[in-house]
MIDOSE-1310 file (N, C-alpha, C; in nm, 2 decimals, decimal comma, always signed):
residues 308
xxxx	+16,20/+1,42/-10,93/+16,06/+1,45/-10,93/+16,04/+1,60/-10,89; +15,95/+1,67/-10,96/+15,93/+1,81/-10,94/+15,86/+1,83/-10,80; +15,92/+1,92/-10,72/+15,86/+1,96/-10,60/+15,79/+2,09/-10,62; +15,66/+2,09/-10,65/+15,60/+2,22/-10,69/+15,47/+2,24/-10,62
xxxx	+15,46/+2,19/-10,50/+15,34/+2,21/-10,42/+15,34/+2,36/-10,37; +15,23/+2,43/-10,39/+15,22/+2,57/-10,35/+15,24/+2,59/-10,21; +15,21/+2,49/-10,12/+15,23/+2,51/-9,98/+15,37/+2,48/-9,93; +15,46/+2,44/-10,03/+15,60/+2,42/-9,99/+15,67/+2,55/-9,99
xxxx	+15,61/+2,66/-10,05/+15,68/+2,79/-10,06/+15,68/+2,86/-9,93; +15,79/+2,92/-9,89/+15,80/+3,00/-9,78/+15,74/+3,13/-9,81; +15,70/+3,20/-9,70/+15,63/+3,33/-9,73/+15,71/+3,44/-9,78; +15,84/+3,45/-9,74/+15,92/+3,56/-9,79/+16,07/+3,51/-9,77
xxxx	+16,16/+3,59/-9,84/+16,30/+3,55/-9,84/+16,36/+3,58/-9,70; +16,45/+3,50/-9,66/+16,51/+3,52/-9,53/+16,64/+3,61/-9,55; +16,71/+3,64/-9,44/+16,83/+3,72/-9,45/+16,94/+3,65/-9,52; +16,93/+3,52/-9,54/+17,04/+3,45/-9,61/+17,03/+3,45/-9,76
xxxx	+16,93/+3,51/-9,81/+16,92/+3,51/-9,96/+17,02/+3,61/-10,02; +17,10/+3,56/-10,11/+17,20/+3,64/-10,18/+17,14/+3,73/-10,29; +17,21/+3,83/-10,33/+17,17/+3,91/-10,44/+17,16/+3,83/-10,57; +17,26/+3,74/-10,58/+17,25/+3,65/-10,70/+17,13/+3,57/-10,71
xxxx	+17,10/+3,51/-10,59/+16,98/+3,42/-10,58/+16,85/+3,50/-10,61; +16,84/+3,63/-10,56/+16,73/+3,71/-10,58/+16,71/+3,74/-10,73; +16,83/+3,77/-10,79/+16,82/+3,81/-10,94/+16,78/+3,68/-11,02; +16,83/+3,57/-10,98/+16,80/+3,44/-11,05/+16,65/+3,41/-11,04
xxxx	+16,60/+3,43/-10,92/+16,45/+3,41/-10,90/+16,37/+3,51/-10,97; +16,41/+3,63/-10,97/+16,33/+3,73/-11,05/+16,34/+3,71/-11,20; +16,45/+3,66/-11,25/+16,46/+3,63/-11,39/+16,37/+3,52/-11,43; +16,36/+3,41/-11,35/+16,28/+3,30/-11,38/+16,13/+3,34/-11,38
xxxx	+16,09/+3,43/-11,28/+15,95/+3,47/-11,28/+15,92/+3,56/-11,40; +16,01/+3,65/-11,43/+15,99/+3,74/-11,54/+15,97/+3,67/-11,67; +16,04/+3,56/-11,69/+16,03/+3,48/-11,81/+15,88/+3,43/-11,83; +15,80/+3,42/-11,72/+15,67/+3,37/-11,73/+15,57/+3,48/-11,69
xxxx	+15,62/+3,60/-11,67/+15,53/+3,71/-11,62/+15,40/+3,74/-11,70; +15,41/+3,75/-11,83/+15,29/+3,78/-11,90/+15,18/+3,68/-11,88; +15,21/+3,55/-11,88/+15,11/+3,45/-11,86/+15,06/+3,45/-11,72; +15,15/+3,47/-11,62/+15,11/+3,47/-11,48/+15,02/+3,59/-11,45
xxxx	+15,06/+3,70/-11,51/+14,98/+3,82/-11,49/+14,84/+3,81/-11,55; +14,83/+3,75/-11,67/+14,70/+3,72/-11,73/+14,62/+3,62/-11,65; +14,68/+3,52/-11,59/+14,61/+3,43/-11,51/+14,55/+3,50/-11,39; +14,64/+3,58/-11,32/+14,59/+3,64/-11,20/+14,48/+3,75/-11,23
xxxx	+14,50/+3,82/-11,34/+14,39/+3,92/-11,38/+14,26/+3,85/-11,41; +14,26/+3,74/-11,48/+14,14/+3,67/-11,52/+14,07/+3,62/-11,39; +14,15/+3,58/-11,29/+14,09/+3,53/-11,17/+14,04/+3,64/-11,08; +14,10/+3,76/-11,09/+14,06/+3,87/-11,00/+13,99/+3,99/-11,06
xxxx	+14,00/+4,01/-11,19/+13,94/+4,12/-11,26/+14,00/+4,25/-11,22; +14,12/+4,25/-11,16/+14,18/+4,38/-11,12/+14,33/+4,36/-11,15; +14,38/+4,46/-11,23/+14,53/+4,45/-11,26/+14,61/+4,49/-11,13; +14,56/+4,58/-11,05/+14,63/+4,61/-10,93/+14,64/+4,49/-10,84
xxxx	+14,54/+4,42/-10,82/+14,54/+4,30/-10,73/+14,63/+4,19/-10,80; +14,62/+4,18/-10,93/+14,71/+4,08/-11,00/+14,85/+4,11/-10,98; +14,89/+4,24/-10,99/+15,03/+4,27/-10,97/+15,07/+4,24/-10,82; +14,98/+4,26/-10,73/+15,02/+4,23/-10,59/+15,04/+4,08/-10,57
xxxx	+14,95/+4,00/-10,64/+14,97/+3,85/-10,63/+15,10/+3,81/-10,69; +15,14/+3,87/-10,80/+15,27/+3,83/-10,86/+15,39/+3,87/-10,77; +15,38/+3,98/-10,70/+15,48/+4,02/-10,60/+15,49/+3,92/-10,49; +15,38/+3,88/-10,44/+15,37/+3,78/-10,33/+15,43/+3,64/-10,38
xxxx	+15,39/+3,61/-10,50/+15,44/+3,48/-10,56/+15,59/+3,49/-10,57; +15,65/+3,60/-10,61/+15,79/+3,62/-10,62/+15,86/+3,59/-10,48; +15,80/+3,64/-10,38/+15,86/+3,62/-10,24/+15,85/+3,48/-10,20; +15,75/+3,41/-10,24/+15,74/+3,27/-10,21/+15,84/+3,19/-10,30
xxxx	+15,85/+3,23/-10,42/+15,94/+3,16/-10,52/+16,08/+3,18/-10,47; +16,11/+3,29/-10,41/+16,25/+3,32/-10,36/+16,28/+3,23/-10,24; +16,18/+3,19/-10,17/+16,20/+3,11/-10,05/+16,21/+2,96/-10,06; +16,20/+2,91/-10,19/+16,20/+2,76/-10,21/+16,33/+2,72/-10,26
xxxx	+16,36/+2,59/-10,26/+16,47/+2,53/-10,32/+16,44/+2,52/-10,47; +16,48/+2,61/-10,55/+16,44/+2,61/-10,69/+16,51/+2,50/-10,77; +16,61/+2,45/-10,72/+16,68/+2,34/-10,79/+16,59/+2,21/-10,79; +16,50/+2,21/-10,70/+16,41/+2,09/-10,70/+16,28/+2,11/-10,78
xxxx	+16,27/+2,23/-10,84/+16,15/+2,26/-10,92/+16,18/+2,24/-11,07; +16,13/+2,13/-11,13/+16,16/+2,10/-11,27/+16,09/+2,19/-11,37; +15,97/+2,24/-11,33/+15,89/+2,32/-11,42/+15,85/+2,45/-11,35; +15,93/+2,56/-11,35/+15,89/+2,68/-11,28/+15,76/+2,74/-11,33
xxxx	+15,72/+2,73/-11,45/+15,60/+2,78/-11,50/+15,48/+2,71/-11,43; +15,49/+2,58/-11,42/+15,38/+2,51/-11,35/+15,37/+2,54/-11,21; +15,49/+2,54/-11,14/+15,49/+2,58/-11,00/+15,44/+2,71/-10,97; +15,48/+2,81/-11,05/+15,44/+2,95/-11,03/+15,29/+2,97/-11,06
xxxx	+15,24/+2,89/-11,16/+15,10/+2,90/-11,19/+15,02/+2,85/-11,07; +15,07/+2,75/-11,00/+15,00/+2,69/-10,88/+15,00/+2,80/-10,77; +15,11/+2,86/-10,75/+15,12/+2,96/-10,64/+15,03/+3,08/-10,67; +15,03/+3,13/-10,79/+14,95/+3,24/-10,83/+14,80/+3,21/-10,82
xxxx	+14,76/+3,09/-10,86/+14,62/+3,06/-10,85/+14,58/+3,05/-10,71; +14,66/+2,99/-10,62/+14,61/+2,97/-10,48/+14,61/+3,11/-10,41; +14,71/+3,20/-10,44/+14,70/+3,33/-10,38/+14,58/+3,41/-10,43; +14,55/+3,40/-10,56/+14,44/+3,47/-10,62/+14,31/+3,42/-10,56
xxxx	+14,29/+3,29/-10,54/+14,17/+3,23/-10,48/+14,16/+3,28/-10,34; +14,26/+3,28/-10,26/+14,26/+3,33/-10,13/+14,22/+3,48/-10,12; +14,27/+3,56/-10,22/+14,23/+3,70/-10,23/+14,08/+3,72/-10,27; +14,04/+3,63/-10,35/+13,89/+3,64/-10,39/+13,80/+3,61/-10,27
xxxx	+13,84/+3,52/-10,19/+13,76/+3,49/-10,07/+13,76/+3,61/-9,98; +13,88/+3,67/-9,96/+13,89/+3,78/-9,86/+13,81/+3,90/-9,92; +13,81/+3,91/-10,05/+13,75/+4,03/-10,12/+13,60/+4,03/-10,11; +13,54/+3,91/-10,09/+13,39/+3,91/-10,09/+13,34/+3,99/-9,98
xxxx	+13,40/+3,99/-9,86/+13,35/+4,07/-9,75/+13,38/+4,22/-9,77; +13,50/+4,25/-9,83/+13,53/+4,39/-9,85/+13,44/+4,45/-9,96; +13,39/+4,37/-10,05/+13,30/+4,42/-10,16/+13,17/+4,48/-10,11; +13,13/+4,44/-9,99/+13,01/+4,49/-9,93/+13,01/+4,63/-9,90
xxxx	+13,13/+4,69/-9,89/+13,14/+4,83/-9,86/+13,16/+4,92/-9,98; +13,17/+4,86/-10,10/+13,20/+4,93/-10,22/+13,08/+5,01/-10,26; +13,10/+5,13/-10,30/+12,99/+5,22/-10,33/+12,94/+5,20/-10,48; +12,82/+5,16/-10,49/+12,76/+5,13/-10,62/+12,80/+5,00/-10,68
xxxx	+12,80/+4,99/-10,81/+12,83/+4,87/-10,89/+12,98/+4,85/-10,90; +13,03/+4,73/-10,87/+13,18/+4,70/-10,89/+13,19/+4,63/-11,03; +13,28/+4,68/-11,11/+13,31/+4,62/-11,24/+13,46/+4,59/-11,25; +13,50/+4,50/-11,34/+13,64/+4,47/-11,35/+13,72/+4,59/-11,40
xxxx	+13,84/+4,60/-11,36/+13,93/+4,70/-11,40/+13,97/+4,69/-11,55; +13,94/+4,78/-11,63/+13,98/+4,77/-11,78/+14,13/+4,78/-11,80; +14,18/+4,70/-11,89/+14,32/+4,70/-11,92/+14,35/+4,72/-12,07; +14,43/+4,82/-12,11/+14,47/+4,84/-12,25/+14,54/+4,71/-12,30
xxxx	+14,50/+4,66/-12,41/+14,56/+4,54/-12,46/+14,62/+4,55/-12,60; +14,66/+4,68/-12,64/+14,73/+4,70/-12,76/+14,85/+4,79/-12,74; +14,96/+4,73/-12,70/+14,99/+4,58/-12,69/+14,94/+4,52/-12,56; +14,94/+4,39/-12,55/+14,88/+4,32/-12,44/+14,99/+4,30/-12,33
xxxx	+14,96/+4,33/-12,21/+15,06/+4,30/-12,10/+15,05/+4,15/-12,06; +14,96/+4,08/-12,12/+14,93/+3,94/-12,08/+14,99/+3,84/-12,18; +15,08/+3,89/-12,27/+15,14/+3,81/-12,37/+15,05/+3,80/-12,49; +15,09/+3,71/-12,59/+15,01/+3,70/-12,71/+14,87/+3,65/-12,69
xxxx	+14,77/+3,72/-12,75/+14,63/+3,68/-12,74/+14,59/+3,61/-12,88; +14,67/+3,51/-12,91/+14,65/+3,45/-13,04/+14,55/+3,34/-13,05; +14,48/+3,31/-12,93/+14,37/+3,21/-12,93/+14,25/+3,28/-12,89; +14,14/+3,24/-12,95/+14,01/+3,31/-12,92/+13,97/+3,30/-12,78
xxxx	+14,01/+3,18/-12,72/+13,98/+3,16/-12,57/+14,05/+3,26/-12,49; +14,17/+3,30/-12,52/+14,25/+3,39/-12,45/+14,19/+3,53/-12,46; +14,14/+3,57/-12,58/+14,08/+3,70/-12,60/+13,94/+3,71/-12,53; +13,86/+3,61/-12,55/+13,73/+3,61/-12,50/+13,73/+3,61/-12,34
xxxx	+13,83/+3,54/-12,28/+13,83/+3,53/-12,14/+13,87/+3,66/-12,07; +13,91/+3,76/-12,15/+13,94/+3,89/-12,10/+13,82/+3,99/-12,11; +13,72/+3,95/-12,18/+13,61/+4,05/-12,20/+13,55/+4,09/-12,07; +13,51/+4,22/-12,07/+13,45/+4,28/-11,95/+13,32/+4,20/-11,92
xxxx	+13,24/+4,17/-12,02/+13,12/+4,10/-12,00/+13,14/+3,97/-11,93; +13,24/+3,89/-11,98/+13,26/+3,76/-11,91/+13,32/+3,78/-11,77; +13,41/+3,87/-11,75/+13,47/+3,89/-11,62/+13,36/+3,93/-11,52; +13,26/+4,01/-11,57/+13,15/+4,05/-11,48/+13,07/+3,93/-11,44
xxxx	+13,05/+3,84/-11,54/+12,97/+3,72/-11,50/+13,05/+3,63/-11,41; +13,18/+3,62/-11,42/+13,26/+3,54/-11,34/+13,26/+3,58/-11,19; +13,22/+3,71/-11,17/+13,21/+3,76/-11,03/+13,10/+3,68/-10,95; +13,01/+3,62/-11,02/+12,90/+3,55/-10,96/+12,94/+3,41/-10,92
xxxx	+13,05/+3,36/-10,96/+13,10/+3,22/-10,93/+13,17/+3,22/-10,80; +13,18/+3,10/-10,74/+13,26/+3,09/-10,62/+13,41/+3,09/-10,66; +13,50/+3,13/-10,57/+13,64/+3,13/-10,61/+13,69/+3,00/-10,67; +13,66/+2,88/-10,61/+13,70/+2,76/-10,68/+13,64/+2,74/-10,82
xxxx	+13,51/+2,77/-10,84/+13,45/+2,76/-10,97/+13,52/+2,85/-11,07; +13,55/+2,97/-11,03/+13,62/+3,07/-11,12/+13,75/+3,02/-11,15; +13,83/+2,97/-11,06/+13,96/+2,92/-11,08/+13,96/+2,80/-11,19; +13,87/+2,70/-11,16/+13,86/+2,59/-11,26/+13,82/+2,64/-11,39
xxxx	+13,72/+2,73/-11,40/+13,68/+2,78/-11,53/+13,79/+2,85/-11,61; +13,86/+2,93/-11,54/+13,97/+3,01/-11,61/+14,08/+2,91/-11,65; +14,12/+2,82/-11,56/+14,23/+2,73/-11,59/+14,20/+2,64/-11,71; +14,08/+2,59/-11,71/+14,04/+2,50/-11,81/+14,00/+2,56/-11,95
xxxx	+13,93/+2,68/-11,94/+13,89/+2,74/-12,06/+13,99/+2,83/-12,13; +14,06/+2,91/-12,05/+14,16/+3,00/-12,11/+14,29/+2,94/-12,13; +14,33/+2,85/-12,03/+14,47/+2,79/-12,04/+14,47/+2,65/-12,08; +14,35/+2,59/-12,10/+14,34/+2,45/-12,15/+14,41/+2,35/-12,06
xxxx	+14,41/+2,37/-11,93/+14,47/+2,27/-11,84/+14,38/+2,16/-11,82; +14,43/+2,03/-11,82/+14,35/+1,92/-11,79/+14,30/+1,92/-11,64; +14,19/+1,85/-11,62/+14,14/+1,84/-11,48/+14,24/+1,79/-11,38; +14,32/+1,69/-11,42/+14,42/+1,63/-11,33/+14,52/+1,74/-11,28
xxxx	+14,56/+1,83/-11,37/+14,66/+1,93/-11,33/+14,59/+2,04/-11,25; +14,46/+2,07/-11,28/+14,39/+2,17/-11,20/+14,37/+2,12/-11,06; +14,34/+1,99/-11,05/+14,32/+1,92/-10,92/+14,44/+1,94/-10,83; +14,56/+1,93/-10,89/+14,69/+1,95/-10,82/+14,70/+2,09/-10,77
xxxx	+14,66/+2,18/-10,86/+14,67/+2,33/-10,82/+14,58/+2,36/-10,71; +14,46/+2,31/-10,71/+14,36/+2,35/-10,61/+14,35/+2,25/-10,49; +14,43/+2,15/-10,50/+14,43/+2,05/-10,39/+14,29/+1,98/-10,38; +14,23/+1,95/-10,49/+14,10/+1,88/-10,50/+14,12/+1,76/-10,59
xxxx	+14,01/+1,68/-10,60/+14,02/+1,56/-10,69/+13,98/+1,61/-10,83; +14,02/+1,53/-10,93/+13,99/+1,57/-11,07/+13,84/+1,56/-11,09; +13,77/+1,47/-11,02/+13,62/+1,46/-11,04/+13,56/+1,58/-10,98; +13,61/+1,63/-10,87/+13,55/+1,75/-10,81/+13,57/+1,87/-10,90
xxxx	+13,69/+1,88/-10,96/+13,72/+2,00/-11,05/+13,63/+1,99/-11,17; +13,60/+1,87/-11,22/+13,51/+1,85/-11,34/+13,37/+1,90/-11,30; +13,33/+1,87/-11,18/+13,20/+1,91/-11,14/+13,19/+2,07/-11,12; +13,30/+2,12/-11,06/+13,30/+2,27/-11,05/+13,30/+2,34/-11,19
xxxx	+13,37/+2,28/-11,28/+13,37/+2,34/-11,42/+13,23/+2,33/-11,48; +13,16/+2,22/-11,46/+13,02/+2,21/-11,52/+12,93/+2,31/-11,46; +12,94/+2,33/-11,32/+12,86/+2,43/-11,26/+12,89/+2,57/-11,31; +13,02/+2,60/-11,32/+13,06/+2,73/-11,37/+13,01/+2,76/-11,51
xxxx	+13,03/+2,66/-11,60/+12,99/+2,68/-11,74/+12,84/+2,69/-11,75; +12,76/+2,62/-11,67/+12,62/+2,64/-11,67/+12,58/+2,78/-11,64; +12,64/+2,84/-11,54/+12,61/+2,98/-11,50/+12,65/+3,08/-11,61; +12,77/+3,05/-11,66/+12,82/+3,14/-11,77/+12,74/+3,13/-11,89
xxxx	+12,70/+3,01/-11,93/+12,62/+3,00/-12,05/+12,48/+3,06/-12,04; +12,43/+3,08/-11,92/+12,30/+3,15/-11,91/+12,31/+3,29/-11,96; +12,43/+3,35/-11,94/+12,45/+3,49/-11,98/+12,52/+3,50/-12,11; +12,60/+3,40/-12,15/+12,68/+3,41/-12,27/+12,61/+3,44/-12,40
xxxx	+12,48/+3,40/-12,40/+12,40/+3,42/-12,52/+12,38/+3,57/-12,55; +12,41/+3,65/-12,44/+12,39/+3,80/-12,45/+12,51/+3,87/-12,50; +12,62/+3,80/-12,52/+12,74/+3,87/-12,58/+12,81/+3,78/-12,68; +12,74/+3,74/-12,78/+12,79/+3,66/-12,89/+12,83/+3,73/-13,01
xxxx	+12,81/+3,86/-13,02/+12,84/+3,94/-13,14/+12,99/+3,94/-13,17; +13,03/+3,94/-13,30/+13,17/+3,94/-13,34/+13,23/+4,08/-13,30; +13,36/+4,09/-13,30/+13,42/+4,22/-13,27/+13,38/+4,33/-13,37; +13,38/+4,30/-13,51/+13,34/+4,41/-13,60/+13,19/+4,45/-13,57
xxxx	+13,10/+4,36/-13,53/+12,97/+4,40/-13,50/+12,96/+4,48/-13,37; +13,04/+4,45/-13,27/+13,04/+4,53/-13,15/+13,09/+4,67/-13,18; +13,20/+4,67/-13,26/+13,25/+4,80/-13,29/+13,15/+4,89/-13,37; +13,08/+4,83/-13,46/+12,98/+4,90/-13,53/+12,87/+4,96/-13,44
xxxx	+12,82/+4,87/-13,35/+12,71/+4,91/-13,26/+12,76/+5,01/-13,16; +12,89/+5,00/-13,11/+12,94/+5,09/-13,02/+12,95/+5,23/-13,08; +13,00/+5,24/-13,21/+13,01/+5,37/-13,27/+12,88/+5,43/-13,30; +12,78/+5,35/-13,34/+12,65/+5,40/-13,37/+12,58/+5,45/-13,24
xxxx	+12,60/+5,38/-13,13/+12,54/+5,42/-13,01/+12,60/+5,55/-12,96; +12,73/+5,57/-12,97/+12,79/+5,69/-12,92/+12,75/+5,81/-13,01; +12,74/+5,79/-13,14/+12,70/+5,89/-13,23/+12,56/+5,94/-13,20; +12,47/+5,84/-13,18/+12,33/+5,87/-13,15/+12,32/+5,94/-13,01
xxxx	+12,40/+5,90/-12,91/+12,40/+5,96/-12,78/+12,44/+6,11/-12,79; +12,55/+6,13/-12,86/+12,60/+6,27/-12,88/+12,50/+6,36/-12,95; +12,42/+6,30/-13,04/+12,32/+6,38/-13,11/+12,19/+6,39/-13,03; +12,18/+6,32/-12,92/+12,05/+6,31/-12,85/+11,94/+6,24/-12,92
xxxx	+11,97/+6,15/-13,01/+11,88/+6,08/-13,09/+11,82/+5,96/-13,02; +11,71/+5,99/-12,95/+11,65/+5,88/-12,86/+11,60/+5,76/-12,95; +11,54/+5,79/-13,06/+11,48/+5,69/-13,14/+11,59/+5,59/-13,19; +11,70/+5,64/-13,24/+11,81/+5,55/-13,28/+11,87/+5,48/-13,16
xxxx	+11,89/+5,55/-13,05/+11,94/+5,48/-12,93/+11,86/+5,36/-12,89; +11,73/+5,39/-12,88/+11,64/+5,28/-12,84/+11,64/+5,16/-12,93; +11,65/+5,19/-13,06/+11,66/+5,08/-13,16/+11,78/+5,00/-13,15; +11,89/+5,07/-13,11/+12,02/+5,00/-13,10/+12,03/+4,90/-12,98
xxxx	+11,95/+4,93/-12,88/+11,96/+4,86/-12,75/+11,85/+4,75/-12,74; +11,89/+4,63/-12,69/+11,79/+4,53/-12,67/+11,70/+4,57/-12,56; +11,58/+4,52/-12,57/+11,47/+4,55/-12,47/+11,51/+4,52/-12,33; +11,58/+4,41/-12,31/+11,62/+4,36/-12,18/+11,77/+4,40/-12,14
xxxx	+11,82/+4,49/-12,21/+11,96/+4,53/-12,19/+11,98/+4,59/-12,05; +12,11/+4,59/-12,00/+12,14/+4,65/-11,87/+12,27/+4,73/-11,89; +12,27/+4,85/-11,83/+12,39/+4,93/-11,82/+12,44/+4,94/-11,68; +12,57/+4,91/-11,66/+12,63/+4,91/-11,53/+12,73/+5,03/-11,53
xxxx	+12,74/+5,10/-11,42/+12,82/+5,22/-11,41/+12,90/+5,21/-11,28; +13,03/+5,21/-11,29/+13,12/+5,19/-11,17/+13,19/+5,32/-11,15; +13,15/+5,40/-11,04/+13,22/+5,52/-11,00/+13,30/+5,50/-10,87; +13,26/+5,39/-10,80/+13,33/+5,36/-10,67/+13,32/+5,47/-10,57
xxxx	+13,22/+5,55/-10,58/+13,20/+5,66/-10,48/+13,30/+5,78/-10,51; +13,38/+5,77/-10,62/+13,48/+5,87/-10,64/+13,46/+5,94/-10,77; +13,35/+5,90/-10,85/+13,31/+5,97/-10,97/+13,16/+5,96/-10,98; +13,11/+6,06/-11,06/+12,96/+6,06/-11,08/+12,92/+5,94/-11,16
xxxx	+12,83/+5,86/-11,11/+12,79/+5,74/-11,18/+12,66/+5,69/-11,11; +12,57/+5,63/-11,20/+12,45/+5,57/-11,14/+12,48/+5,46/-11,04; +12,42/+5,47/-10,93/+12,45/+5,37/-10,82/+12,40/+5,23/-10,85; +12,28/+5,23/-10,92/+12,22/+5,11/-10,96/+12,22/+5,09/-11,11
xxxx	+12,21/+4,96/-11,15/+12,21/+4,93/-11,30/+12,09/+5,00/-11,36; +12,11/+5,05/-11,49/+12,00/+5,10/-11,57/+11,95/+5,00/-11,66; +11,82/+4,97/-11,66/+11,77/+4,85/-11,73/+11,67/+4,90/-11,84; +11,66/+4,83/-11,95/+11,56/+4,86/-12,05/+11,61/+4,96/-12,15
xxxx	+11,57/+4,93/-12,28/+11,61/+5,02/-12,39/+11,58/+5,16/-12,37; +11,45/+5,19/-12,33/+11,41/+5,33/-12,32/+11,49/+5,40/-12,21; +11,50/+5,34/-12,10/+11,57/+5,41/-11,99/+11,72/+5,43/-12,02; +11,78/+5,33/-12,08/+11,92/+5,34/-12,12/+11,94/+5,45/-12,22
xxxx	+11,85/+5,46/-12,32/+11,86/+5,56/-12,42/+11,85/+5,70/-12,36; +11,76/+5,72/-12,27/+11,74/+5,85/-12,21/+11,86/+5,88/-12,12; +11,91/+5,78/-12,05/+12,02/+5,81/-11,96/+12,14/+5,85/-12,04; +12,18/+5,78/-12,14/+12,30/+5,82/-12,21/+12,29/+5,94/-12,30
xxxx	+12,17/+5,96/-12,35/+12,15/+6,09/-12,42/+12,16/+6,21/-12,33; +12,12/+6,19/-12,20/+12,14/+6,29/-12,10/+12,28/+6,31/-12,06; +12,36/+6,20/-12,06/+12,50/+6,21/-12,02/+12,59/+6,26/-12,13; +12,57/+6,22/-12,26/+12,66/+6,25/-12,37/+12,60/+6,34/-12,47
xxxx	+12,48/+6,39/-12,45/+12,40/+6,47/-12,55/+12,47/+6,60/-12,59; +12,40/+6,68/-12,68/+12,46/+6,80/-12,74/+12,50/+6,90/-12,63; +12,43/+6,90/-12,52/+12,46/+7,00/-12,42/+12,60/+6,98/-12,35; +12,65/+6,86/-12,37/+12,77/+6,83/-12,29/+12,90/+6,83/-12,38
xxxx	+13,01/+6,88/-12,32/+13,14/+6,88/-12,39/+13,21/+6,76/-12,35; +13,22/+6,67/-12,44/+13,30/+6,54/-12,41/+13,38/+6,51/-12,53; +13,50/+6,45/-12,51/+13,58/+6,39/-12,62/+13,58/+6,24/-12,60; +13,58/+6,17/-12,71/+13,58/+6,02/-12,71/+13,69/+5,97/-12,79
xxxx	+13,78/+5,89/-12,73/+13,90/+5,84/-12,80/+13,88/+5,69/-12,81; +13,88/+5,63/-12,93/+13,87/+5,49/-12,95/+14,00/+5,42/-12,90; +13,98/+5,32/-12,82/+14,09/+5,24/-12,77/+14,05/+5,09/-12,76; +14,15/+5,01/-12,74/+14,12/+4,87/-12,71/+14,14/+4,84/-12,57
xxxx	+14,04/+4,78/-12,50/+14,05/+4,74/-12,37/+14,00/+4,60/-12,36; +14,08/+4,52/-12,29/+14,05/+4,37/-12,27/+14,02/+4,30/-12,40; +14,10/+4,34/-12,50/+14,09/+4,27/-12,63/+13,96/+4,30/-12,70; +13,90/+4,41/-12,67/+13,77/+4,45/-12,74/+13,76/+4,60/-12,76
xxxx	+13,68/+4,64/-12,86/+13,67/+4,78/-12,88/+13,61/+4,86/-12,77; +13,66/+4,98/-12,74/+13,61/+5,06/-12,63/+13,64/+5,21/-12,66; +13,59/+5,29/-12,57/+13,62/+5,44/-12,59/+13,66/+5,49/-12,45; +13,75/+5,59/-12,46/+13,79/+5,66/-12,34/+13,72/+5,80/-12,35
xxxx	+13,63/+5,83/-12,26/+13,55/+5,95/-12,26/+13,61/+6,05/-12,16; +13,63/+6,17/-12,20/+13,68/+6,28/-12,12/+13,58/+6,39/-12,12; +13,53/+6,42/-12,00/+13,43/+6,53/-11,98/+13,50/+6,66/-11,96; +13,42/+6,77/-11,97/+13,48/+6,91/-11,97/+13,55/+6,93/-11,83
xxxx	+13,50/+6,87/-11,73/+13,56/+6,89/-11,59/+13,69/+6,80/-11,57; +13,73/+6,73/-11,68/+13,85/+6,65/-11,67/+13,83/+6,51/-11,62; +13,71/+6,47/-11,58/+13,68/+6,34/-11,54/+13,68/+6,24/-11,66; +13,73/+6,12/-11,64/+13,75/+6,03/-11,75/+13,68/+5,90/-11,72
xxxx	+13,62/+5,84/-11,82/+13,54/+5,71/-11,81/+13,58/+5,62/-11,93; +13,57/+5,49/-11,91/+13,58/+5,40/-12,02/+13,45/+5,34/-12,04; +13,42/+5,30/-12,17/+13,29/+5,24/-12,20/+13,31/+5,13/-12,30; +13,26/+5,01/-12,26/+13,26/+4,90/-12,35/+13,12/+4,84/-12,36
xxxx	+13,09/+4,75/-12,45/+12,95/+4,70/-12,46/+12,96/+4,55/-12,48; +12,85/+4,48/-12,46/+12,82/+4,35/-12,50/+12,71/+4,35/-12,60; +12,70/+4,26/-12,69/+12,60/+4,26/-12,79/+12,57/+4,12/-12,84; +12,45/+4,11/-12,89/+12,40/+3,98/-12,96/+12,28/+4,01/-13,04
xxxx	+12,27/+3,94/-13,15/+12,15/+3,95/-13,24/+12,13/+4,09/-13,29; +12,24/+4,16/-13,32/+12,23/+4,29/-13,38/+12,20/+4,41/-13,28; +12,19/+4,38/-13,15/+12,16/+4,49/-13,06/+12,26/+4,48/-12,94; +12,27/+4,59/-12,87/+12,35/+4,60/-12,75/+12,28/+4,54/-12,63
xxxx	+12,34/+4,45/-12,56/+12,28/+4,38/-12,45/+12,33/+4,43/-12,32; +12,45/+4,49/-12,32/+12,51/+4,53/-12,19/+12,61/+4,65/-12,22; +12,61/+4,74/-12,13/+12,70/+4,86/-12,13/+12,78/+4,86/-12,00; +12,91/+4,88/-12,01/+12,99/+4,88/-11,89/+13,08/+5,01/-11,89
xxxx	+13,05/+5,09/-11,79/+13,12/+5,22/-11,78/+13,19/+5,23/-11,65; +13,32/+5,26/-11,66/+13,41/+5,27/-11,55/+13,45/+5,42/-11,53; +13,42/+5,47/-11,42/+13,46/+5,61/-11,39/+13,55/+5,62/-11,27; +13,56/+5,51/-11,19/+13,64/+5,51/-11,07/+13,79/+5,55/-11,11
xxxx	+13,84/+5,66/-11,07/+13,98/+5,70/-11,12/+14,09/+5,60/-11,08; +14,06/+5,51/-10,98/+14,16/+5,41/-10,95/+14,16/+5,30/-11,06; +14,06/+5,29/-11,14/+14,05/+5,19/-11,24/+14,08/+5,24/-11,38; +14,04/+5,37/-11,41/+14,06/+5,42/-11,55/+14,20/+5,42/-11,59
xxxx	+14,24/+5,36/-11,70/+14,38/+5,36/-11,75/+14,44/+5,50/-11,76; +14,56/+5,52/-11,72/+14,63/+5,65/-11,73/+14,63/+5,71/-11,87; +14,65/+5,62/-11,97/+14,65/+5,67/-12,11/+14,57/+5,56/-12,19; +14,53/+5,61/-12,31/+14,46/+5,52/-12,40/+14,57/+5,43/-12,46
């Protein structure tokens, strides 16, 4: 019988761990690393935090009797999920000191560090818009939603991971989906439509074309800007088509020297913006019904990818 309880794992390797055992443990984890990294990232919205969780999971994995673990992938998924949930709980207090809006850390996905994104659920669960919505869930709700939606795990298995009943997990999932669906109608556009709207928006912003910008943006749209206190960014969300149009025409208009590089972030079209002073920003959008409903700009240098 598989002994895969997350709390069976020791915190770190002891002095008796051999080089061979460490290499064997590392190899087993590396075999599942893309999936585990994708799981941790979806739960945390931060690649840096996800990497930390995998390192801690490795130390726990190193400290167990691996001969008793029949399914390493299942065991490691349990450890990663529990560590990520614990980190989410601890992060809620720390988030209160963050300067301005906090947005998920964008990750280049061409190629994907999370393994094949061959199912629409895997791609959609990486979108900045969805990850931003998931921040409003409780840690258990987020865990159940990600495990069931992105990884198609049954409630019985999720219950084992979270040490809850299957009925409880089913209820958590229903609560999570209700909250997600309230916002999901705002980002239903296909990838080609989002790419078209993104390109049109940026072209109009660079030309200072307020009329076109206003027409491209939904009346109730919101733009979020994450500078983390380390880059120039609006501290509060910018709402409404007219205000958004004026804001981005002012930021990217003809008076400003900026370069824009198309890239793929979180399995969706995006741009990497570089200003004359060398500061760099990423920009992605959400869209529905032919208009932009959300804009997500990351300027915090700790989050902007090193390269496109």
